[in-house]
C-alpha positions in Angstrom: 33.0 -17.7 5.5 32.9 -14.2 5.1 31.7 -11.2 7.4 28.9 -10.5 4.7 27.6 -14.0 4.6 25.6 -13.4 8.1 23.2 -16.4 8.1 22.9 -16.0 11.9 21.7 -12.9 11.6 18.4 -13.1 10.3 17.7 -9.0 10.8 20.7 -8.3 8.5 19.2 -10.6 5.8 15.8 -9.2 6.2 17.4 -5.6 5.9 19.4 -6.2 2.9 16.2 -7.6 1.1 14.1 -4.7 1.9 16.8 -2.6 0.5 16.8 -4.2 -3.1 12.9 -5.0 -3.3 11.9 -2.6 -6.0 14.7 -3.7 -8.2 14.6 -7.6 -7.2 12.8 -8.9 -10.3 15.0 -6.7 -12.5 18.0 -8.0 -10.9 16.8 -11.7 -11.3 16.1 -11.0 -14.9 19.7 -9.8 -15.8 21.6 -12.2 -13.2 20.1 -15.2 -14.6 19.8 -14.0 -18.0 15.9 -14.5 -17.5 16.4 -18.5 -16.7 15.0 -18.1 -13.6 11.3 -17.8 -15.4 12.1 -21.2 -16.8 12.9 -22.5 -13.5 10.0 -21.3 -11.8 7.9 -22.7 -14.4 9.6 -26.0 -13.9 9.2 -25.7 -9.9 5.3 -25.3 -10.5 5.0 -28.1 -12.9 7.1 -30.4 -11.1 4.6 -29.7 -7.7 1.5 -29.9 -9.4 2.0 -32.9 -12.0 -0.4 -35.6 -11.0 -1.2 -34.1 -7.8 -5.0 -33.4 -6.6 -5.6 -29.5 -6.4 -5.4 -27.7 -3.3 -4.4 -24.5 -1.6 -1.0 -23.2 -1.8 1.7 -21.5 0.7 4.5 -20.0 -1.1 7.4 -19.7 1.7 10.1 -16.8 1.1 7.4 -15.7 -1.5 9.5 -12.7 -2.6 7.7 -10.9 -5.1 5.1 -13.5 -5.6 6.4 -15.1 -9.0 5.8 -18.6 -7.9 2.3 -17.6 -6.2 1.2 -16.1 -9.6 2.5 -18.8 -11.9 0.8 -21.5 -9.8 -2.5 -19.5 -9.1 -3.0 -19.0 -12.7 -3.3 -22.9 -13.2 -5.1 -23.5 -10.2 -9.2 -23.6 -9.8 -10.4 -20.4 -8.9 -11.7 -21.4 -5.5 -7.8 -22.3 -4.4 -6.4 -19.9 -1.6 -2.9 -18.7 -2.1 -0.9 -17.8 1.2 2.4 -15.6 0.5 4.9 -15.8 3.2 7.7 -13.6 3.6 9.9 -11.9 6.4 10.5 -9.1 4.6 7.2 -6.6 4.7 8.9 -4.7 1.3 8.8 -7.6 -0.8 5.2 -8.5 0.2 4.2 -5.0 -0.5 5.8 -5.8 -4.2 4.1 -9.1 -4.3 0.6 -7.1 -3.6 1.3 -4.8 -6.4 2.3 -7.8 -8.9 -0.6 -9.9 -8.1 -2.7 -6.7 -8.7 -1.4 -5.9 -11.8 -1.7 -9.9 -12.8 -5.4 -9.8 -11.8 -5.3 -12.0 -9.0 -5.8 -9.7 -6.6 -9.6 -9.0 -6.6 -12.3 -9.0 -4.1 -13.5 -12.4 -5.4 -10.0 -14.1 -5.1 -8.3 -15.9 -2.0 -4.9 -14.5 -1.7 -3.2 -13.9 2.1 -0.1 -12.0 2.4 1.5 -13.0 5.8 4.7 -11.2 7.2 6.3 -14.3 9.2 8.9 -16.7 9.4 9.2 -20.1 7.3 10.7 -21.7 10.9 7.3 -21.0 12.4 4.4 -20.8 10.1 1.2 -19.1 11.4 -1.2 -21.8 9.7 -2.9 -24.5 11.3 -1.8 -28.6 10.8 -2.9 -30.0 7.7 -4.1 -27.0 6.2 -2.7 -27.0 2.6 -2.1 -29.2 -0.4 0.9 -27.5 -1.7 4.2 -25.4 -0.3 6.6 -23.9 -2.6 9.9 -21.9 -1.7 12.2 -20.6 -4.2 15.6 -19.3 -3.6 14.6 -18.9 0.2 16.1 -21.9 2.0 19.6 -21.0 1.8 18.6 -17.6 3.4 16.9 -19.6 6.6 19.0 -20.4 9.8 17.6 -23.9 10.4 16.6 -25.2 7.4 15.6 -28.5 9.0 13.2 -26.4 11.0 11.5 -25.1 7.9 10.9 -28.8 6.4 9.2 -30.0 9.7 7.0 -27.1 9.5 6.3 -27.7 5.8 5.5 -31.0 7.0 3.3 -30.2 9.5 1.4 -27.6 7.5 0.6 -29.9 4.5 -2.2 -32.3 4.3 -1.6 -35.9 3.9 -0.3 -36.3 0.3 0.5 -32.8 -0.3 3.9 -31.9 -1.6 6.8 -29.2 -0.7 8.8 -28.1 -3.8 12.0 -26.5 -3.4 13.8 -24.6 -6.0 17.2 -23.1 -5.0 20.7 -21.8 -6.8 23.5 -24.6 -6.3 26.7 -25.5 -7.3 27.3 -28.0 -10.4 28.9 -31.2 -9.7 31.0 -31.2 -13.0 34.4 -29.7 -12.3 34.6 -27.7 -15.4 31.2 -26.4 -15.2 31.8 -25.7 -11.4 34.9 -23.8 -12.3 32.9 -21.5 -14.7 30.0 -20.9 -12.6 32.7 -20.2 -9.5 34.0 -17.3 -11.7 30.7 -15.9 -12.7 29.8 -15.8 -8.8 32.8 -14.3 -7.8 33.6 -11.4 -10.4 30.7 -11.2 -12.2 27.5 -11.4 -10.1 28.7 -8.8 -7.6 29.4 -6.1 -10.4 26.1 -6.7 -12.6 24.0 -6.7 -9.1 25.8 -3.0 -8.1 24.7 -2.0 -11.7 21.5 -3.1 -11.2 20.5 -2.2 -7.5 23.5 -0.2 -6.3 23.8 -2.6 -3.4 27.1 -4.6 -4.2 27.0 -6.4 -0.9 23.5 -7.8 -1.5 24.9 -10.0 -4.4 28.3 -10.7 -2.8 26.0 -12.3 0.1 24.1 -13.9 -2.7 27.4 -15.3 -4.3 28.5 -16.7 -0.8 25.4 -18.1 0.3 25.4 -20.4 -2.6 28.9 -21.1 -2.4 28.4 -22.0 1.5 24.9 -23.9 1.3 24.7 -27.5 1.8 24.6 -29.7 -1.5 21.3 -30.9 -3.2 21.7 -34.3 -1.9 22.2 -33.0 1.7 18.9 -31.3 1.5 17.1 -34.0 0.2 18.2 -36.0 3.4 17.1 -33.1 5.3 13.5 -33.6 3.4 13.7 -37.3 4.3 14.6 -37.0 8.0 12.0 -34.8 8.3 9.5 -37.1 7.3 8.9 -36.7 3.5 8.5 -39.7 1.6 9.2 -40.1 -1.4 11.6 -37.4 -2.4 13.0 -36.7 -5.4 15.3 -34.1 -7.1 16.0 -32.4 -10.6 19.2 -30.4 -11.5 18.6 -27.7 -13.8 21.0 -26.1 -16.3 23.8 -28.8 -15.5 23.2 -28.1 -11.6 23.2 -24.3 -11.3 19.8 -24.8 -10.0 18.4 -27.7 -8.4 14.3 -28.6 -7.7 13.8 -30.8 -4.8 10.2 -32.2 -4.2 8.8 -34.2 -1.2 5.5 -35.7 -0.4 3.9 -36.0 3.3 2.9 -39.4 3.7 -0.9 -40.5 4.1 
């Protein structure tokens, strides 16, 4: 693990995301070749499919992409809670939800500056929780999963979308070349902050495998759990249900 990858220093990660917040969406579009939009839709579909309607908590909400997609499909009386530890990201989310027509006096949006490891909501309070591209940045993923279980209503679902490493050796090799050589360069061109995208590369390489994350979900009390690799495993969706 290199010096750039400082998962044990949340304030460093917070400052880094604050510095790229205004260019975050543009960077995601370029660096993922717009695939992130498809992956986001897949996450919302996997979490909502066959489930009862209810309120949403979007952890590590960033600029609000997941919450916007989710709430556009939800009944008008559903509440959306967008939680992020970076104030600059939350400000971008406010701007984006307003542009999407969701930030109106009649809507129920709540922006929370907080920590996914210590969620400022009551037990059994929401039907859905999502977290996209956030859990590998959290110091204690197991604690975040336990908090998600606490806040969910019985029968509620927790959906995680994360960037991962492919298991196929050939695809994994090509993916590694992209991460180490091209991603930091493209990141520097997009945001002028090459270190942020070095961190992204290193955080993907150092994070646990999807199977291990699924075990954490199960150990936290979610049952059943399932996972879905995307594009050969360069991203993965995991979903857990809180037992009744």
